[in-house]
N, C-alpha and C positions, 0 to 999 in steps of 0.2 A: 504494500500500500504506500503510494507516494503521497506525502503530506506536506502541505504548505502552512506555515505558522505566520499569522499576521495580526496587527492590532484590530480590535473590535471596531465595527462601523455602526452607525445608527440602524442600518437595515438588518444587522445581525441580532438586534435585541430580541425579537419574538422567537427566533430560531433557538438561540442559546437558552432562553427562559424555558422553552419546551423541553430541550434536552435535559436541563437541570431537574425539572419536575418529573419527567418520565423516568429518569434514572432513580430518583428517590422513591417513586412509586414501585419501580421494579424490585428494589431491595427492601420494600416495606419500611422505608425510612422517611416517609412523608408525614412527619409528625410536627406538632406545635413546637416552636422554639428552634426551627431549622429554616434554611433559606427557602424552603418550599412555600412558606407563608410570608416571606420577606418581600415587601412591595418593591424594593430596589432590584429584585431579580428580573423584573420586567423592563428595567431602565439601566442596564449595565454600562452602555456607552456613556451615559451622563454621569453615572456614579464614578466611573474610572477616568473621567476628565479631571478629577481632583489631583492636585500636585502630589508627587511621589507615589503614584499608583499606576497600574497598567493591567490591561486584560487582553488576552490573545485568543484567537480562534484557530482551530485546526481544520484544514480543508483537505478533502480527498477529491481532486478535480474541483468542481464548483459546489460540492456539498460540504456543509459544515458538519463535522463529526464529533466536535467537542470544543472545550474551552477551559481556560484557567488564568488566574492572575495573582497579583499581589496588591495589598492595600495597607495603609497605615491605620489599622483598626484602633478604635477608641480605647484609651487606657494602656496601650502597650508602651514599653520603653521607646525612647526616641530612635534607638538603633535597631528596632525590631518591627518588621512588617508581618502581615499574615498572608499565607498562601490561601487563596479563596476561590470558591466556585469552580473547582476542578471536576469536571464531569465529561464523560465520553459515551458515545453511542456504543452498543454492544459490538458492532463490527470493527470499532477502532481499538477495543481493549486487547491487550496482548500483542500489539503491533509495534510498540515503542512510541506511539503517539503521546501517551501520558508523560513519558520521560522527556520527550521533546518540549511539551508544554511546561513541565516543571523547570527544565533548564532555561527556557526563555524567561519564565517568571523570575528565576533566581538571578539571571543576567540583568534583567530590568531593575530588580531590587538593589543589586550591588551598585548599578549605575546611579540609582536614586540615593545612595549613601547608606543603605541599610547594611548591618553586619550579621543579623540573625533573622530567621524566618520561623514563624509560629503557625501551627496547624490545629484546627479543631475538627474532629470527625466523630463517627459513631461506630459501634460494634458491627452494625449491618454492612459497613463498607470495609470489611476485613482485607480484601485484596488490595485496596488503596494503601492501607497501612504498611503492607509488605513492600510496596513500591517506595513509600516515604522512608522506610528503614534503609533501603538501598542507597538513598541520597544522604544518609547520615543523620536523619531526624531521630531524636530520642524521646521516649515517653516522659511526661511530666506527671506529678501527683495531683495537679489541679490546674484550673484555667489561668491564663494571663489576660490582663486587660478586661474589657467589658464589651464583648461583641454583641451581646443580646441574644446569642444562640444557645439558650439554656438546654436545648434538646441534644446537644453534643456532650458526650461523656468521656471522650478520649482526647488528650491534648499532647502535642509533640512540639519540639523546637530543635532547630539545627542552625549551624553556622553557615554563612554564605561564602 
C-alpha cells in the first residue's frame, strides 16, 4: 500500500471524523469521555490551526485511510504535547501507515519545540499500545494535564 502523508485540509474534516467514530464503534470504545463525543472531532482542520499543533492524513491514492496529530493539550508541561486522534481504517492497519503517521507527528512536534509526547488511550485499543511501545512510549500511573477525556484509562509518555 503506497501512502501519502499530508496536512489536514478543511475538506478532510467529515472524512476523518467518520473514520474516528467508526473505529471507536468497531472496538466498542464509543463511550462518554472519549473523542467520539468531542465536538472538535468534526472540526479538526480548525482545531489544528492552533500554534504548535499539527494533524496529518494518510492517503492511499485519493482515499483517506487514517489520520493523527499532535496538540499542546491543556495542563501539560510546556515541553510536552499529546499524540491525538490517531485512527486508521481496517485496510490500513498492519501496513506501516500508523508508524508513518506517528513519525510525522513526532517530527512536527520536535519542530514545534516539544521534547516529550503524551498519549491517552483505552484497553479496547490494545494493538495501538503495542505500536506506541515500539516508539519508546512508557506507561504512566495516571493522567497528565486535563484533556477532558475521562473515558481513557491508559496513559503513556515518551521522549521525542
